[in-house]
N, C-alpha and C positions, 0 to 999 in steps of 0.2 A: 313528764317520762320521756323518752326516746320515743320519735314518731318516725315513719318511713315515707318519702315519696319516691319514687321513681329509684328504688334500691340504695337512697343516698340515707344515711342518719342524719336528720334533722334537731337538734340539741336545743330542751327547754332551759335556758335558764333564769334567773330571777333574783333580784336583791332582797338580802334577809337580815332580819335582826339578829345577834349574837348575844345571850347572857352568863354575864360571868361580872366578874367586879365592876369591869364597865360594861356600858351596851356599844358592842361592835360592829360596823357596818361591814356586808360580805356580800359576796356576787357567787350564789351556787349553779352549777352546772350537773347535770344528772346524767346518769354514765349507765353502762349498758352492763354492769356486777363485774366490772374488771377489777376493780379497787375503789378505793380509795384517795386521795390526795388533798393535803394543806396545803397552802402556797401562802409563804409569806414575802413581805416587800424589803425595802433598800430603808437604809436610815432617814426614821421622820425627822430629823433637824435639817436634814439637807434635802428636802423635797419629794423625798420616797412619798411610797402611796401604790395601792394594788395597781395603778393607772398606768400599770408601767411597760414598756415592750419585754423585758425579759421574763417578769409577771404573766404577761401574757404567752410569753414563749413557751413557758411553762403550763401552762392551763389552758391551751391548744396543745400542744403534747400529751398531756395525761388524758385529754376530752376524745385525742383521738385514737388513745388506747383505749377506752372503755371505761376509764375511771370516774367517778363522779368527782367533783372539783368543789373545792370552796379558797378562793381567795378572800381576803378580808385588809378591813386599816386597823392597825394598832391604833391603841388607846391615844386619844389627842389628834387623829390624824382624819382629817375627811369629817367624816358623819358621827364617825368613832367617839364617844367620852372618855372625860378623863383626861392626863398629859404624859408627856415621855417622863422614864421609869428608869432609865440606863440600861435597859437590858430584863430586870427581875419582874416587874410588870408585865414587859413584853411576853415574858415564859409565861406567865399564868394566863395571857391572851392566847398565846397557842392551845394552853391546855383547853381553854373553853370551847376553840373551835374545833379542838378534836372531841371533845364530849356532844358538840353538836351537829358534828357530824355523824360519830358513831352509832346516834340516838335516829337521826335521820335515815340511816342505811340497814340501820339492825343490827350495826356492832362486826357480820360476819365477814366484810371483805378487808384484806391488805390493806396494809395503811401505810401511806409517804407523806413525810413533810418535807416539804420541796422549799427550797427559799434561794435569794439573790443576797447577798453582800451583807448586811445587815440581817437581813432576816436568814441565812442559813444560819449565821451564830448564833442567832436564837434557838432555831432549830434543831442545833445540834447541844445546847443546853439544856434545852426544853423533852430531848428524848428520852433523857433516863427519867421524867417524871409519868410520862406515857405508860399507862397499865395495859399493857400487849405488848406482840410481837410488831415492829414498827422497820420501815428503812428507810434511809436521807437521799433527797437528791438534791448536792449543794451545789450551788452556781457564783463563783467569783470570793469564793469565802474570803474576808478580811484578813488576811494573818498578817499586811502590816498594822493592824489599831488591836486583833485580838490573838488572843495564844486559844489553843486550840487541844485541852487537858480531854475536852468529850470528846473529840473523835478518836481520840488515841484509846478512848476506854470503850468505845460504842463497839458492838457485838455483832449487829448487823449489817444486812445489805447495804452496800456504802457508794453510791456515784458522785464522781465528781463530773464540773464544767467549769473549764478557766482558758482565761485569755493569753495568749503565748505575750501580749502588750501590756499587761495588764497590773501596773502599779502597786494599786493598793491590795491584791491577792500575785504577788511574785508567783513566776511558774514556778523557781527554784524551790520554794516554802511549798507550794504543794506536792510537787514530785518526793520532797525529802519526806514528807509526812504518808504519802503513800504509798512509800517503800517499805515504811514499818506497820502500815495497818495488815490485819487478816487477810485470806484469799477474798472472800466476797465482795470484791470492789472493783469499780469500772473508773475510767475517766476519762475523757474528749477532749482535747485541748485544741483550741477554736484562735487562730490569728483575727485578735483582737485587742480590742483596750479594754476598761471594766466596765464599759455599760453596750458593749457587744449590738452596735448600730450598723443596721445591716447582714449581723449573723442570727437573726434571731432562727432558721429553720435548719442552723444547725444544731441548736438546744432542743427543736420539736425531735425532728428527725433523731437522734442519740436518744431521748425519753421513750421515743416508740420502738425503738430496736431492743431499749435495755429492761423498759418494763410492759413489752404487747408478750414476751412468753409467757408461758401458762404459770402460776405459782405451783408450789410443790404441793402447793394444799390439796389444788383442783383436780 
């Protein structure tokens, strides 16, 4: 649980095992009841894992907002069993992580799927299979590699973070999609390439701004 010391939050963090088709290793950070966020990492075949600067920035941003966070390694990465499955199995990994977090929090907190690059694509595809109202927070959605039909069909709150110098997630593709989407959306453009090196605080600040507001249900 959260503890206080000299008026500062001390966040309880622990390693967890997520049971699904595979056993996934994850890291759970307790929150203050403001919401719950599942955080997904970049492409497993290119060194992506939950130990990543953008994943950390997402985790910190949501944690600072009072969310309980769960980041995890997709199947075949780190201590997670299985092997890379081209996105289909990884969608089921997201579903297993959502179920784990729902059971941990009691299921009453608003849920956000947050992902970076490949993780953003998997979150968008998995969103339709999560049986509850959710929001999306997507960093560097890889438009140059994957299509975005799921985003066009999504009707929940969606936040984008993009790099103005990103060739994998071209800004013009992001802006074109953004103009098509319904009203419940927000966008942060950072002067960065795909890795956001040195710009992590821009991500955390935007999350605090967008998700620090009271939910409509509260």
